[in-house]
N, C-alpha and C positions, 0 to 999 in steps of 0.2 A: 712379188708373189702372185700366183694364180688366184683368181677370184672364183673360178668354177672349173671342176675337173669331172670328166666323164669316165666311168669305170667300165671298160670293155671286157667284162667277165661276169661271173655268176657265183652263187653259193657263198661259202665261208670267206673266200679271199675278197670278194666284192664287199661284203659286210665289214671285213677287217680294214679295208682301205677307206671306206666311208667313215668309220670311227675316227681314224687319224685325221682325215680331212675336217671333220666337225671340230676336233680339238684345235686345229690350226685356223679355224674360222673360214674355211673354204667350202663353198657350196658344191653339192654333188649331184651328178646325173647318173641314174642307173639305167642300163639297158636290159631288157628281158625278152625271152621267147614266150610264145603263147603258153608253153608248158610251165613257165616260171612266173605267171602273173600273181601267184600267191606267195612267192618267195620273199623272205625277210629283207633281202637286199633291195628289192623293188619297193618295199614298204618304208624303209628307213632313209632312203635317199631323199634329197630335197625335190627332185624331179625324177620321173621314170618314163622311159620310152620303149614301146614294144617294137622289136626289130625283126620279127619274122616268126615262122612256124617252129614247132618243137625241135626239129633236127638241127644240130649244131652247124651243119654246112649251110643251112638256110637262115641262120640267125647270128650266133656268136662268131661265126667265121665269115660272115657276109660283110666285107669291108665297106662297100658302098652304103649299106644301111647304117653302119656305125658312124661313118663320117657324116652322113646326113643328120643323124641324131645329135651329133656334136654341133653341127652348124645351126640347126634350128633352135637349140637350147643355149647357144652362145658359149659353149665350153671352150676354154683356152688350151686345155691339155687333156690327154687321154692316158689313163693308167691301165695297162693291159693285164695286170696280175700275173698269174702263171698259166701255162697251157694255152689253148686256143691260139691267139695271135701274138702272144708275148715275145716270141722269137721269130717273128715274121718280118723280114726286112722290107718286103713290099708294103706292108701296112705302115711301118715306120716312115718309109719314103713318102707315101701318100699323105700321111699326117703332116709332114713338113711342107709338101706342095699345097696343102689346104690351110697352111698357116696355123696349124694346131701342134702343140708340143707333145711329142711322144715321150712318156716318162720311162726312159730306158736308153740303151746305147743307140748309136747312129746305125743307119742301114748297113754301112760298110763293116762296122764292128760286129753286127749280128751275123752277117755273111761269113766274115773271117773266122770268128770263134765258133760259129754254129757248124762250120765245116770241120768235122773232127780231124780229118787228115791234115788240113791246113793248120789247125790249132796245134796239133802235135808237132808239126814241123817248126812252127813259130817258137814253141816252148823249148824245143831241142836246141834251137839256135842260140838262145840266151842262157843255156846251161841248166834248164829245169829237167830233172830225170824223167825219162819217158819209157814206156814199156817197149822192149825190142820188137821190131816188126817193119812193115813197109814204111817208106818215107812219105808216101801219099797213097792215092787210090790205086787199087789193083786193076790192071787192064785185062788180064785173061787168066785162065786156069794154070797155064804153064808157069807164068810169073808167080802165081800164088804158091805153086809147088816148090819153086826154087827158093823163095823167101822162107817158107815154112821149114825147109830142110836146113837153111842157114841158122834160124833162131831155135829150132828144135821143137818137136811136138811135146805136148798138145799146143795147138794154136787156136785163135778165135777170129772168125770173120765178123766185122762190125759195119753197120750202115754208116756211111760217111756223113749223111745229112740228118740223122735222127738219133733217137734214144729210147728209153723206156722198154728196152728188151727186144724191140722190133729189129729184124734184119741182123740177128746175132746167131752164130752157130759155132759150137766147139768142134774141133777136128782132132781126132786122136792119131790118125795115121794118113799117109799119102793116099791110100785107097779110098778115103772118105772125102778128099778135097773137092772133087768135081761135083758131087751131089750137094755137099754143104754150100759150095759157092753158088750154085744155081738156086737153091732154096732161100739162102740169105738175100741174094740179089733180087729175086722175085718179091720177097716180103718187103724189102726196103723200098722197091719201086711202088708197091701198092700202098705202103704206109706214108711215104714222104715225097712221092713223085720223083724220086731219084734213086736208081738202082745201084749207084756206085758203092763199092765196099773198100775197106782197108783191112789189113791183117796185123794181128798182134800175137805175141807170145801169151799163152793163157797162164796167168798167175794162179797157182793152186793154193787153196785155203787162204785167200786174202781177206783183209778187212777193208771196208770201203769208208774212207775218211776224207772229208771235204773241208775246205777253208772258206769262210765267209769274208768277202772283200767288199769295199766300197771306194769308188774313185770319184773325183770331181774335176772340174775344168781348170783348176788351179795347179794340177799336177800332183795332188795328194792322193795316195792310195793307202788305205788302212785295212788291216786284217783283224777280224773279231773272232779269233780262235777257230777251233775245229769242231766238227760234228761227226760222230760215228754213225753211219747209216747201214751197218752190215746186216741188220735183221730185215731181210727182204725175200720176196718170193717172185720168181720169174722177172727178176731185176726191178721189181716195184717195191719201194721201201714201205715198211710197216711201222717200225719203231726207230726213232733217232734219239741220240743223247749227246750231251756235252758236259764236261770234257770227255774225250775218248779214254776209256780205261787202259788202253794199251799205249797211249802216247805220253812219254815223259817230257820234261822241259826241253831237253836237248833236241829230241825229234820234233817237238812242236815248233821250236824256233826255226829249224831247218825247213819245215813245210811252209811256215808263214813266209819266210824269206823267199822261197821258191815261188809261192803264189803272188806275192807283191811284185817280184822281179818280172814275172810273166805278164802281169796286168800293166805294169808301167811300160813294158816293151811295146805294147800296142796302144798306149795312151788311153787306158780304159776309163770310162765314166759311168757311174751308176752302181747299182747293186749287182754283184756277180758271185759265182761260186766256182772255185777251182777244185776239181775232184781228183783224188788220188786212190790208188790201191796200195796197201801196206802189206808186205809179205811176212812170212814167219820169222824172217831175220831182221825185221823192222826197217827194211829198205822200202822206199816209197817211189811210186811212179805216177806221173801225170796221165790221166785218161781223157778228161774233157773239161770244158768250161761252159757253165750255164750263164747266159746273159740276161738274167731275170731274177726276181725274188723267188725263193724256194718255198715249197710247202712247209718245210721244217724250220723256217726262219724264227719261229717263236722261242725255241730253246736258246738260241743265241741272245735274243732280246732279254730273256729272263736272267741269265747269268751276268750279262753286261749292263742291265738296267738301261736299255736304249730302245728307240723306236726306229727300226730299219726303214719302214715305209715313209716316215717323216723325212729321213735323210735322203731317200730316193727323190722325194718331191723337192727338197731344198736344192739338190744337185741339178735336177731338171730345170729349176728356176734360175740357175746360174749362180747359186750361192755355194759357200763352202760347207763341207760336212760338219755337222754340229757336234758330233760325239767322237772324241778321240778314244781309242781302245785303252782300257785300264785292265787291271787284274780281274779276271772273272771271279764271281763269288758263288759257291755252291755247285750243285749238280742238277741237271734238268733232263727229263725224258719228254718225248712227244709220242703219243700213241695215236695212230690213224684209225678212226672209227669209221669203217666202211659198211655199207649195206650189202654184206656178203655172207655166205654160209660157209664157215671154215670146214664143216664136216663133209662138204661136197665140193672140194677143190676151190673154195672161195668163189663159188658162182654168185652172180649178182642177185640181190633180193629186194627189188623195188616194191613199193606198196605204201599203204597208209600207216603212219605212226599213231597207234592208239593211245599210248602213254609214254611220257618222257620225263625223266628227272636227272638233271645234271648234278654231279658231285660238287662240293664246295669246301670252304675252309682255307686256311692260310697255305699259300704256295700252290694253289690250284687255279688253272686258267682253262676255260673252255672256248675254243674258237669254232663256232658252228652257226649254221643258218637254218636249222630245223627246229620244229616245235611240235607239241602234241596236236594231232589232227592234220599235220602236214603230210602230203602225199609225195613220195619220192618218185620223180619221173624216171622212166627207163632209158632215156636218151643220152645221159651224160655219165661222167665218172661217178663211181659209187661212194665217194667220200661224203660222209655225213658231217664230219667235223673232226676236231683234234683235241685230245685231252693232254694238257701240258702240265707237268708236275715238277716242282722245284723242291729240293731238299738241301740240307747243309753239306751232305756228302752223298756218295752213290747209294750206300746202304740205307740212309735215311730216305732218299728219294724213292727207292724200291718199296720200303715200308709204307710210305705215304701213298704211292701208286696203288698198292694192294687195298689200302683203306678207301681210296677214291673209287676204285672199281666196285667195291661193295655197295656204294651209293648210286652207282650209275645204272639207270634202268631205262631200257628202250623196249617197248612191246609193239607188236604188229608186223615187224620185219626181223629177219636174221641179221646179226651184226658180228663184227670181229671182237666184241667185248670178251666172250669166253676164251677166245684164242689168246688175247693179251693176258688174261688171268693165268692161263696155262704157262705162258712164257715166264711170268713173274715168279712161278714156283719151280722153274727148271734150274737145276743146280749148275749146269753149264752157263746159263745166262747170268745167274747170280755171281758166279766166279769169273765172268768175262772170258770163258773158255769156248769161244765160238768164232765162226767166220761167215762169209756170205752164203754158205750152204746150210746154215743152222736150221732153217725152217724145214727144208727137205729131210734132214736127218731126224729132226724132232718128230715130224709127222709120220715118218716111215719106220719108227722104232717098233 
């Protein structure tokens, strides 16, 4: 087992990893930018190293600085968390060349599954249902028009090398193909350094449901149930829950079997998420695979009573997965608390937190790096933390969530707390009568 791990990230996920390392008896090294010198992850790690100016490109994305920090502190492994360098194959490769273990998949695996067109083709070969569309990248507009005519409008262009809503455009008719192609390609190139696109049939009114998997070097791949991530705006998730209210036992087993089959087909190691769209007929389609820990991993941990970060570390150290999936217990929500103003299209709201009180009580978990007096820097993602709420069933979890938000106080900046309270009172949400367009419909009523 590793004696010291460097966490190449910031905020709540860095603190989350530090906590597990401490419980495992592993020393930790935090890296921080000049803007994060007062961040909690830098305070709670055993060692902390400044790796550059505030901008992420000059600090958390600066591979040479992170490798140098690992070398001077004697860290044997690096955990990338999510975002930043978590799915960067070059970083994974440089870690290996520097004799530092990257806690995640191999460079080849990151490249293969991070290329959405390649991942889709791979899954299709082993019988995993995929959304109808191009077999790989689209080379030109005429090819796009031909494939779109074959699968039927509406269709969607997607960036082959990225996610998070960048490089995506819905196309309603052939007349819109050329402009949508050019806009999506330009955005993909600017966001990911790769303008390549692929095309899929646009699934109307879908639910976004993903399967949490974990693989090790002994050929074991386990699935820890599903998460419903349909409450999102601009393809960014805001609320996640498990189990999904639309997934019955038969559909769950089909999705788990497909996810495990796909992961085994590429000899997958580490934590990963196989993401699907589920249509109104309860047919499901593979859309992508994330080769990292997800922001929403705590809901899976709560219902399965496991530590996914611990299992990531065990697998990276060449050991077997410690936790075998059992029957999940209860129902769990995760609410992303962002420094954003929901009344003004969720625009960022950086600034100083003048007062903070987290909710508590049985079934409540707060994953956050902020505190009263903390100044939220404007350089990074607006996530302040996550409120995770467990209940014996969905109705109980909703009731407990409402109670928790009554106790949740953040002053000094705008947050998504009022938005979450609004969702919890919405009849369509309560009755699980929604899809990925829920937020747009709710806010435009």
